N, C-alpha and C positions, 0 to 999 in steps of 0.2 A: 639597246638593249644587250644584252651578252649571250654567247649561246653557251653558256656552261650548262652541266649535267643539274645542277642543284636549282636550277631553274624548270625543269620538267616537276610534274605532280607525281606524289609515289607511284598509282598507276605504271605510270609511262617508266618511271626507273625500274620498276619490278618487269614489265613488259621487256624493256632492253636489256637486264639481266638475263632472263631467261631466253632470249634469242640468242645472248650470248653462248649462254651454255650450250642450246640446242642444235648451232650454228652447222656442225658436221656431222647430224644424226640425218640420211635419208630415209624416205620414205622406200616400201618396195617398190621394184621397177613394175610388178603387178600391178597395183593400187593404179602408178599413175597410168599406165597404157589401159586401164577399166576407166576411171575419167577422160582421157582421150578420146576412145570409143564412144563414150556417151554424147561428148560436146559435139562431135561428127555424126552421131548419130541419124539418119532422116527418116525415122520414124514419126515423128511430128512433125508437124508443118512448119512453114517457115516463119509465120506468125507467130509462132509460140516464143514464149518465154525460153530460153537457152538453158538457163539458170536452174529452173524448174523442172529441165529435161534431163541435167547434169544429176539433181538429187533425186531424182526418181529411177534413174538407171544406178545409181551409184549408194541407191538405199540397203541394201543386202550386203554392202561392203565394213565390213570390219578390220581395226587393224588388229597388226598380228600383237600376239602379249610381247614377244621379244621387244617391239618396238616401245610399245608403250612401256615397258620396265627403263628400256632404256632414257626414254623422256623424262619420266621421274627421277632415276640417278643421276641425268645431267644437271635438271633442275634442283635436285636439293641440296648437290654439291656445289652449285654454285656459289660462291661467296656474296652476302649480299653485302651492298654499295652502300654506306650510310651518306647523307647529303654534308656536303662540304659544310663547314663555320661558314657566315655570312663573313667578311672582311670589314675591317674599319672603313675605306672606301666606299663599299656599297653602303652604307650607312650615312655617310657623308653624299654620296650623291642620290640618294632617297629625300633625305633632310635637308638639301640644298635649297632648292627653290623657296621653303617658308623659311629659311633661316636668311637667305634675300631680301624678303618683304620686310620680315622683322627690322634688320640692319637699316631699310631703305626708311620705313616708319622711328627708329631711333634715331636717326640722321634729321629727318623733318621736323622731329620734335624738338630736336637741340639745336635748330636755327630759330627756331621760332622762341625758344627760350632765350636763344642771343641775342633777339629783336626787340624783347620784350624788356630785357635787363640793359640792353644799349639805351632804349627809350628814358625809361625809369633814370638812368645815370644823367643822360641830355637834360631833362627835367631837373635837375638834383642841379647839375652846375647853371644852369641858366637862371634859378633861383638865389644861387648863391651869387651871381654877376649882378643880377638886378640889385639885392640887399647892397654888391657893394658900389655899385653904380648910384643908389639913393642915398649912400650915406657920404659921398664924396659932395 
């Protein structure tokens, strides 16, 4: 199997395009620090879910309007990549197995036809040889 971009689904291509467009945009350090503080907070017991603890601690955090605008600008400015047209070789590879089966069946049918025709020719030759022997 090939690892080309056109093998990915539409949402995968869109996510890859958006990831490339927003790769240079960083979250505010305060947001990162708040998430890290929530992850290391010892207010909940050790048996509790760490993701639930992070979610509760960061529930009041909102992204900065500038960050949101930068994400939207980068996402809308990124060029949409159209999937590449399939090459002829891709079609040949996909239809290779059925074509091989059809070719093998055609070869077997031609051999059977040859054997049947050879038997008919042998019968005709033998009939004419017998007729010649009887006339002598």
